[in-house]
C-alpha positions, 0 to 999 in steps of 0.5 A, a space after each residue: 526491509 521486506 515489502 508486501 504488495 497487495 495485488 489481488 483486487 478485482 479492479 472492477 472499476 477499471 474493466 473499461 480499460 482492462 476488459 478483465 483480461 489482466 489484473 489492474 496492477 498490470 495495466 500499462 502506463 507509458 508502456 510498462 505494467 504499473 506494478 513494475 514502477 512500484 517495485 523499482 521505486 521501492 528497490 531504489 529505496 532499499 527494499 530487498 525482498 517482496 511478497 506479492 499478495 495475489 488472487 485474480 489473474 494471479 498467474 499473470 502477475 507471477 509470470 510478469 514479475 518473474 520474467 521482468 525481475 529474474 533476480 528479485 528475492 520474491 515470494 507469492 501469497 495466493 488467495 484461494 478465495 477473496 480475503 479482503 485487504 486484512 485477510 490478504 495482509 494477514 496471509 502474506 505476513 506468514 511469508 515475511 521473514 523479519 518482524 515487520 514489513 512495509 505494506 503497499 497497495 499496487 494500484 497507487 503510487 506515492 513519492 516518499 522517503 522510506 528512510 524518513 518513514 521508518 525513522 518516524 515509526 521507530 521513534 514513535 514505537 519507542 518514545 511515544 507516551 501513547 500506551 501501546 502493546 510492544 507487538 501492536 506496532 503500526 504506522 501509516 503514511 497519510 499524504 496531502 492532496 488538494 481535493 479530499 472529496 473522493 478519498 475521505 480525510 484523515 483526522 490526526 492528533 497532535 501526538 501524530 496518532 490517527 484518530 479516524 477517517 472522515 466519510 467521503 464528500 468533504 471538500 478542500 485539501 487534507 491528508 488521506 490514506 496513501 495505502 502504505 503501512 509499516 506493520 508488525 507481523 505479530 500485531 494482536 489484531 492480525 492474530 485475532 481476526 480471521 478469514 475475510 476482513 477489511 484492514 481499513 475497517 477492522 485494524 486502522 479504525 480500531 481504537 484499542 491500538 494506536 496507529 501513528 500517522 506520518 504526514 507526506 506531501 509527495 506526488 500521489 496518484 492511483 489508477 483505480 478508474 479510467 479517468 485516473 488511469 488516463 491521467 497517470 500516463 501524463 504524470 509518469 511522463 512528467 515525473 520520469 526521474 521517479 519511474 526508473 525503467 530498463 525493461 
């Protein structure tokens, strides 16, 4: 399995912590750059090759990954100009050797079973009664949280197809976009769209092709704001078995 890690964001909301001296994904949580935890967690589940989509402070991410993981099968997709999440994924897909890739945000962490997610996706790609293009294979992990107000909840059908994301502001528990996808690199929308575009708005929200939604309930948190970043310190410490480190 190959994975694309999206690490090109500006991280403006976290500038109080980073001072824009380094990218958000390299912010240290319990003494280690956050993105290192993600790499090691994915490695523990069998991901063999990584493509990092980088832009802002790209050279720092390259140095950090190459020095910490010298034997990692790795490639880097450099954005010369901001491409948005969709454009970044499309460009990074040109570095993928297989037919599909796991796509992962690098500013959030989620506990999940990669084996179960892939099994779910392959079963729906093969057996679903929902009309679909052979190459339009896309699945998303939607994780359950106690408070959906700051995320926007996912509306998932009985056939486990993503219908829409509701606007932020609703209260209560529910499922949200975890920022983890399994995507065919020949997806028609990737071929159709170009330049800078939002994966969330232009691909996930496009009703022409189904997006299968895998429901997950493992640990989930992000480091997008100073408060989230502060809370992540305790979460990593309290769930140490998930955060393998040897660097």
